[in-house]
Every structure is written in C-alpha cells, then in structure tokens.
Biopython code that builds the backbone (N, CA, C, O; Angstrom):
import numpy as np
from Bio.PDB.StructureBuilder import StructureBuilder

atoms = [
    (1, "MET", "N", (15.551, -10.384, -29.638)),
    (1, "MET", "CA", (14.789, -8.879, -30.356)),
    (1, "MET", "C", (15.249, -8.095, -30.941)),
    (1, "MET", "O", (16.465, -7.959, -30.807)),
    (2, "PRO", "N", (14.476, -7.138, -31.929)),
    (2, "PRO", "CA", (15.563, -6.150, -32.539)),
    (2, "PRO", "C", (15.522, -4.896, -32.023)),
    (2, "PRO", "O", (14.483, -4.506, -31.491)),
    (3, "GLU", "N", (16.674, -4.056, -32.103)),
    (3, "GLU", "CA", (16.679, -2.425, -31.447)),
    (3, "GLU", "C", (15.946, -1.476, -31.593)),
    (3, "GLU", "O", (16.352, -0.567, -32.317)),
    (4, "VAL", "N", (14.667, -1.366, -30.982)),
    (4, "VAL", "CA", (14.166, 0.175, -31.111)),
    (4, "VAL", "C", (14.700, 1.066, -30.925)),
    (4, "VAL", "O", (15.221, 1.581, -29.936)),
    (5, "ILE", "N", (14.527, 1.435, -32.482)),
    (5, "ILE", "CA", (15.912, 3.445, -32.232)),
    (5, "ILE", "C", (14.338, 4.367, -32.846)),
    (5, "ILE", "O", (13.461, 3.970, -33.612)),
    (6, "GLY", "N", (14.464, 5.443, -32.261)),
    (6, "GLY", "CA", (13.330, 6.352, -32.420)),
    (6, "GLY", "C", (12.251, 6.209, -32.268)),
    (6, "GLY", "O", (11.313, 6.910, -32.646)),
    (7, "GLY", "N", (12.269, 4.955, -31.493)),
    (7, "GLY", "CA", (10.853, 4.365, -31.383)),
    (7, "GLY", "C", (10.018, 3.778, -32.216)),
    (7, "GLY", "O", (9.031, 3.087, -31.963)),
    (8, "LYS", "N", (10.539, 4.140, -33.367)),
    (8, "LYS", "CA", (10.327, 2.978, -34.751)),
    (8, "LYS", "C", (10.555, 1.159, -34.616)),
    (8, "LYS", "O", (11.741, 0.965, -34.351)),
    (9, "GLU", "N", (10.370, 0.839, -34.641)),
    (9, "GLU", "CA", (10.448, -0.660, -35.167)),
    (9, "GLU", "C", (11.523, -1.469, -36.827)),
    (9, "GLU", "O", (11.292, -1.475, -38.036)),
    (10, "PRO", "N", (12.427, -1.908, -36.143)),
    (10, "PRO", "CA", (13.040, -1.957, -37.616)),
    (10, "PRO", "C", (12.331, -1.771, -39.189)),
    (10, "PRO", "O", (11.250, -2.264, -38.868)),
    (11, "GLY", "N", (12.182, -1.494, -40.353)),
    (11, "GLY", "CA", (11.828, -1.545, -41.334)),
    (11, "GLY", "C", (10.116, -1.703, -41.484)),
    (11, "GLY", "O", (9.294, -2.501, -41.935)),
    (12, "ALA", "N", (10.176, -0.217, -40.701)),
    (12, "ALA", "CA", (8.514, -0.029, -40.488)),
    (12, "ALA", "C", (8.034, 0.906, -40.955)),
    (12, "ALA", "O", (6.823, 1.119, -40.897)),
    (13, "GLU", "N", (9.085, 1.872, -41.667)),
    (13, "GLU", "CA", (9.202, 2.272, -42.340)),
    (13, "GLU", "C", (8.809, 1.842, -44.123)),
    (13, "GLU", "O", (8.350, 2.626, -44.953)),
    (14, "ARG", "N", (9.091, 0.658, -44.302)),
    (14, "ARG", "CA", (9.231, -0.339, -45.297)),
    (14, "ARG", "C", (7.439, -0.734, -45.638)),
    (14, "ARG", "O", (6.720, -0.609, -46.629)),
    (15, "CYS", "N", (7.266, -1.186, -44.424)),
    (15, "CYS", "CA", (5.957, -1.926, -44.024)),
    (15, "CYS", "C", (5.178, -0.969, -44.519)),
    (15, "CYS", "O", (4.246, -1.361, -45.222)),
    (16, "ALA", "N", (5.329, 0.505, -44.303)),
    (16, "ALA", "CA", (4.236, 1.599, -44.004)),
    (16, "ALA", "C", (3.753, 1.890, -45.451)),
    (16, "ALA", "O", (2.592, 2.198, -45.719)),
    (17, "VAL", "N", (4.841, 1.750, -46.434)),
    (17, "VAL", "CA", (5.256, 1.779, -47.438)),
    (17, "VAL", "C", (3.833, 0.880, -48.298)),
    (17, "VAL", "O", (2.719, 1.026, -48.801)),
    (18, "ALA", "N", (4.369, 0.397, -48.140)),
    (18, "ALA", "CA", (3.684, -1.193, -49.166)),
    (18, "ALA", "C", (2.231, -1.484, -48.425)),
    (18, "ALA", "O", (1.716, -2.397, -49.069)),
    (19, "GLU", "N", (1.295, -1.063, -47.269)),
    (19, "GLU", "CA", (0.664, -0.915, -47.027)),
    (19, "GLU", "C", (-0.094, 0.229, -47.542)),
    (19, "GLU", "O", (-1.282, 0.028, -47.793)),
    (20, "ALA", "N", (0.274, 1.108, -47.691)),
    (20, "ALA", "CA", (-0.765, 2.136, -49.005)),
    (20, "ALA", "C", (-0.761, 1.626, -50.198)),
    (20, "ALA", "O", (-1.747, 1.459, -50.916)),
    (21, "VAL", "N", (1.220, 1.166, -50.623)),
    (21, "VAL", "CA", (0.592, 0.482, -52.039)),
    (21, "VAL", "C", (-1.001, -0.919, -52.188)),
    (21, "VAL", "O", (-1.936, -1.015, -52.982)),
    (22, "ALA", "N", (-0.564, -1.748, -50.963)),
    (22, "ALA", "CA", (-1.843, -2.475, -51.236)),
    (22, "ALA", "C", (-3.097, -2.165, -50.193)),
    (22, "ALA", "O", (-3.759, -3.058, -49.665)),
    (23, "ARG", "N", (-3.320, -0.661, -49.975)),
    (23, "ARG", "CA", (-4.632, -0.496, -50.101)),
    (23, "ARG", "C", (-4.662, 0.386, -51.334)),
    (23, "ARG", "O", (-5.836, 0.755, -51.317)),
    (24, "ARG", "N", (-4.217, 0.840, -52.180)),
    (24, "ARG", "CA", (-4.384, 1.374, -53.282)),
    (24, "ARG", "C", (-4.814, 0.766, -53.934)),
    (24, "ARG", "O", (-5.755, 1.229, -54.578)),
    (25, "ARG", "N", (-4.357, -0.774, -54.194)),
    (25, "ARG", "CA", (-4.535, -1.165, -55.307)),
    (25, "ARG", "C", (-6.484, -1.674, -55.407)),
    (25, "ARG", "O", (-7.229, -1.261, -56.295)),
    (26, "PRO", "N", (-6.912, -2.603, -54.284)),
    (26, "PRO", "CA", (-8.341, -2.982, -54.940)),
    (26, "PRO", "C", (-9.014, -1.328, -54.552)),
    (26, "PRO", "O", (-10.213, -1.482, -54.315)),
    (27, "ALA", "N", (-8.573, 0.301, -54.408)),
    (27, "ALA", "CA", (-9.412, 1.343, -54.882)),
    (27, "ALA", "C", (-8.772, 1.220, -56.333)),
    (27, "ALA", "O", (-9.694, 1.476, -57.107)),
    (28, "GLU", "N", (-8.089, 1.059, -56.763)),
    (28, "GLU", "CA", (-7.675, 1.276, -58.099)),
    (28, "GLU", "C", (-8.327, 0.114, -58.744)),
    (28, "GLU", "O", (-9.197, 0.623, -59.450)),
    (29, "LEU", "N", (-8.381, -1.227, -58.892)),
    (29, "LEU", "CA", (-9.170, -1.690, -59.762)),
    (29, "LEU", "C", (-11.099, -1.865, -59.581)),
    (29, "LEU", "O", (-11.792, -2.490, -60.383)),
    (30, "ASP", "N", (-11.572, -1.217, -58.470)),
    (30, "ASP", "CA", (-13.073, -0.463, -58.258)),
    (30, "ASP", "C", (-13.306, 0.669, -59.221)),
    (30, "ASP", "O", (-14.430, 0.910, -59.659)),
    (31, "GLY", "N", (-12.051, 1.484, -59.606)),
    (31, "GLY", "CA", (-12.085, 2.252, -60.493)),
    (31, "GLY", "C", (-12.837, 1.389, -61.633)),
    (31, "GLY", "O", (-14.029, 1.175, -61.851)),
    (32, "ARG", "N", (-11.635, 0.981, -62.274)),
    (32, "ARG", "CA", (-11.924, 0.066, -63.556)),
    (32, "ARG", "C", (-12.203, -1.020, -64.365)),
    (32, "ARG", "O", (-11.983, -1.398, -65.516)),
    (33, "ILE", "N", (-13.206, -1.679, -62.565)),
    (33, "ILE", "CA", (-14.291, -2.762, -62.633)),
    (33, "ILE", "C", (-15.531, -1.491, -63.141)),
    (33, "ILE", "O", (-16.405, -1.614, -63.998)),
    (34, "ALA", "N", (-15.242, -0.382, -62.335)),
    (34, "ALA", "CA", (-16.624, 0.796, -62.895)),
    (34, "ALA", "C", (-16.513, 0.779, -64.074)),
    (34, "ALA", "O", (-17.108, -0.104, -64.691)),
    (35, "ARG", "N", (-15.719, 1.741, -64.779)),
    (35, "ARG", "CA", (-15.843, 1.535, -66.542)),
    (35, "ARG", "C", (-16.464, 0.984, -67.329)),
    (35, "ARG", "O", (-17.444, 1.278, -68.013)),
    (36, "LEU", "N", (-15.563, -0.251, -67.165)),
    (36, "LEU", "CA", (-16.238, -1.231, -67.551)),
    (36, "LEU", "C", (-16.948, -1.681, -67.905)),
    (36, "LEU", "O", (-17.250, -1.986, -69.059)),
    (37, "SER", "N", (-17.623, -1.913, -66.494)),
    (37, "SER", "CA", (-19.224, -1.693, -66.594)),
    (37, "SER", "C", (-19.684, -0.863, -67.500)),
    (37, "SER", "O", (-20.312, -1.218, -68.498)),
    (38, "ARG", "N", (-19.357, 0.460, -67.162)),
    (38, "ARG", "CA", (-20.626, 1.544, -67.661)),
    (38, "ARG", "C", (-19.861, 0.766, -69.991)),
    (38, "ARG", "O", (-20.789, 0.400, -70.713)),
    (39, "VAL", "N", (-18.993, 0.721, -70.364)),
    (39, "VAL", "CA", (-18.612, 0.047, -71.184)),
    (39, "VAL", "C", (-18.946, -0.905, -71.556)),
    (39, "VAL", "O", (-19.078, -1.126, -72.760)),
    (40, "ARG", "N", (-19.187, -1.765, -70.634)),
    (40, "ARG", "CA", (-20.628, -3.226, -71.166)),
    (40, "ARG", "C", (-21.618, -2.750, -71.562)),
    (40, "ARG", "O", (-21.897, -2.780, -72.760)),
    (41, "ALA", "N", (-22.558, -2.075, -70.466)),
    (41, "ALA", "CA", (-23.307, -1.336, -70.564)),
    (41, "ALA", "C", (-23.466, -0.724, -71.474)),
    (41, "ALA", "O", (-24.447, -1.246, -72.005)),
    (42, "GLY", "N", (-22.922, 0.694, -72.513)),
    (42, "GLY", "CA", (-23.473, 0.680, -73.471)),
    (42, "GLY", "C", (-23.407, -0.416, -74.711)),
    (42, "GLY", "O", (-24.375, -0.465, -75.470)),
    (43, "LEU", "N", (-22.040, -1.480, -74.969)),
    (43, "LEU", "CA", (-22.273, -2.478, -75.623)),
    (43, "LEU", "C", (-23.913, -3.268, -75.804)),
    (43, "LEU", "O", (-24.663, -3.412, -76.770)),
    (44, "ALA", "N", (-23.989, -3.652, -74.395)),
    (44, "ALA", "CA", (-25.106, -4.055, -74.468)),
    (44, "ALA", "C", (-26.445, -3.325, -75.186)),
    (44, "ALA", "O", (-27.040, -3.917, -76.087)),
    (45, "ALA", "N", (-26.915, -1.864, -74.676)),
    (45, "ALA", "CA", (-27.589, -0.681, -75.550)),
    (45, "ALA", "C", (-27.936, -1.041, -76.727)),
    (45, "ALA", "O", (-29.062, -1.378, -77.093)),
    (46, "ARG", "N", (-26.484, -0.941, -77.656)),
    (46, "ARG", "CA", (-26.302, -0.687, -78.381)),
    (46, "ARG", "C", (-27.133, -2.316, -79.465)),
    (46, "ARG", "O", (-27.591, -2.292, -80.608)),
    (47, "LEU", "N", (-27.048, -3.246, -78.703)),
    (47, "LEU", "CA", (-27.067, -5.107, -78.817)),
    (47, "LEU", "C", (-28.575, -5.435, -78.215)),
    (47, "LEU", "O", (-28.882, -6.610, -78.016)),
    (48, "GLY", "N", (-29.623, -4.229, -77.893)),
    (48, "GLY", "CA", (-30.348, -4.189, -77.323)),
    (48, "GLY", "C", (-30.142, -5.635, -76.674)),
    (48, "GLY", "O", (-30.623, -6.595, -77.275)),
    (49, "GLU", "N", (-29.476, -5.831, -75.521)),
    (49, "GLU", "CA", (-29.425, -6.677, -75.079)),
    (49, "GLU", "C", (-29.351, -6.242, -73.543)),
    (49, "GLU", "O", (-28.885, -5.113, -73.388)),
    (50, "PRO", "N", (-29.804, -7.074, -72.112)),
    (50, "PRO", "CA", (-29.804, -6.258, -70.922)),
    (50, "PRO", "C", (-28.421, -5.438, -70.744)),
    (50, "PRO", "O", (-27.526, -5.389, -71.587)),
    (51, "ALA", "N", (-28.422, -4.757, -69.387)),
    (51, "ALA", "CA", (-27.449, -4.268, -69.022)),
    (51, "ALA", "C", (-25.988, -4.300, -68.534)),
    (51, "ALA", "O", (-24.827, -3.895, -68.597)),
    (52, "ASP", "N", (-27.527, -5.590, -67.663)),
    (52, "ASP", "CA", (-26.316, -6.461, -66.888)),
    (52, "ASP", "C", (-26.999, -7.650, -66.602)),
    (52, "ASP", "O", (-28.207, -7.664, -66.366)),
    (53, "ARG", "N", (-26.098, -8.921, -66.613)),
    (53, "ARG", "CA", (-26.508, -10.099, -66.656)),
    (53, "ARG", "C", (-25.575, -10.628, -65.596)),
    (53, "ARG", "O", (-24.357, -10.448, -65.587)),
    (54, "PRO", "N", (-26.226, -11.252, -64.769)),
    (54, "PRO", "CA", (-25.232, -10.927, -63.927)),
    (54, "PRO", "C", (-24.903, -12.981, -63.475)),
    (54, "PRO", "O", (-25.711, -13.904, -63.369)),
    (55, "GLY", "N", (-23.643, -12.952, -63.354)),
    (55, "GLY", "CA", (-22.881, -14.238, -63.279)),
    (55, "GLY", "C", (-22.830, -14.589, -64.748)),
    (55, "GLY", "O", (-23.787, -14.525, -65.519)),
    (56, "GLY", "N", (-21.612, -14.964, -65.043)),
    (56, "GLY", "CA", (-20.883, -15.311, -66.008)),
    (56, "GLY", "C", (-20.702, -14.246, -67.789)),
    (56, "GLY", "O", (-21.073, -13.077, -67.893)),
    (57, "PRO", "N", (-20.319, -14.739, -68.481)),
    (57, "PRO", "CA", (-20.108, -13.718, -69.677)),
    (57, "PRO", "C", (-21.380, -13.672, -70.430)),
    (57, "PRO", "O", (-22.411, -14.255, -70.096)),
    (58, "ALA", "N", (-21.246, -13.059, -71.290)),
    (58, "ALA", "CA", (-22.192, -12.350, -72.027)),
    (58, "ALA", "C", (-23.241, -13.551, -72.495)),
    (58, "ALA", "O", (-23.317, -14.589, -71.838)),
    (59, "ARG", "N", (-23.867, -13.375, -73.424)),
    (59, "ARG", "CA", (-24.858, -15.307, -74.517)),
    (59, "ARG", "C", (-23.683, -14.715, -75.112)),
    (59, "ARG", "O", (-22.924, -13.746, -75.071)),
    (60, "GLY", "N", (-24.079, -16.439, -76.020)),
    (60, "GLY", "CA", (-22.697, -15.997, -77.548)),
    (60, "GLY", "C", (-21.624, -16.400, -76.879)),
    (60, "GLY", "O", (-21.134, -17.329, -77.520)),
    (61, "ASP", "N", (-20.537, -16.019, -75.198)),
    (61, "ASP", "CA", (-19.588, -16.032, -75.453)),
    (61, "ASP", "C", (-18.360, -17.169, -75.318)),
    (61, "ASP", "O", (-17.314, -16.709, -74.860)),
    (62, "ARG", "N", (-18.358, -18.492, -75.635)),
    (62, "ARG", "CA", (-17.345, -19.291, -75.360)),
    (62, "ARG", "C", (-15.696, -19.395, -75.241)),
    (62, "ARG", "O", (-14.863, -20.302, -75.249)),
    (63, "SER", "N", (-15.698, -17.963, -75.128)),
    (63, "SER", "CA", (-14.397, -17.971, -74.562)),
    (63, "SER", "C", (-13.838, -18.422, -73.149)),
    (63, "SER", "O", (-12.633, -18.542, -72.929)),
    (64, "LEU", "N", (-15.113, -18.726, -71.945)),
    (64, "LEU", "CA", (-14.405, -19.725, -71.002)),
    (64, "LEU", "C", (-14.758, -20.632, -71.128)),
    (64, "LEU", "O", (-14.499, -21.236, -70.087)),
    (65, "THR", "N", (-15.512, -21.586, -72.134)),
    (65, "THR", "CA", (-16.076, -23.050, -71.968)),
    (65, "THR", "C", (-15.591, -23.310, -72.818)),
    (65, "THR", "O", (-15.456, -24.526, -72.688)),
    (66, "GLY", "N", (-15.163, -23.035, -73.732)),
    (66, "GLY", "CA", (-13.572, -23.747, -74.753)),
    (66, "GLY", "C", (-14.601, -23.556, -76.037)),
    (66, "GLY", "O", (-14.230, -23.846, -77.174)),
]
sb = StructureBuilder()
sb.init_structure("model")
sb.init_model(0)
sb.init_chain("A")
sb.init_seg("    ")
for serial, (resi, resn, name, xyz) in enumerate(atoms, 1):
    if name == "N":
        sb.init_residue(resn, " ", resi, " ")
    sb.init_atom(name, np.array(xyz, "f"), 0.0, 1.0, " ", f" {name:<3s}", serial, name[0])
structure = sb.get_structure()
C-alpha cells in the first residue's frame, strides 16, 4: 500500500485536476448544444419549418442515411 504523506494519497492532486476537467466538459457541451439549438430554431423559422423536430435529422437531410 502506498505511503500517505501529509494526509493525501499519492496522485490525489492529479486526480482532483482530472475530475475538475471531467466535470467542466458536460457544462461546455450543454452550452454548445443550447447555442446550436438557437441557431437551428432561427434557420427553421426562415424556412418556415417547426423550430424543434424531435428525433433525427431535418427533413430532406440524407447525410445520415446515405
């Protein structure tokens, strides 16, 4: 078992940094998703389509189906 020095386990500081980064990533993605959702809603409005189409790509988008 590794020796505990100063009340901290070896590598605990590196783990804390990694954890902070891992927790920040979902928040960054949520922000990007929100921004892209607003952009999509604006484009849909210009095209006269519903702002939110649940599930799947926009009508006529074949990029995911080949």
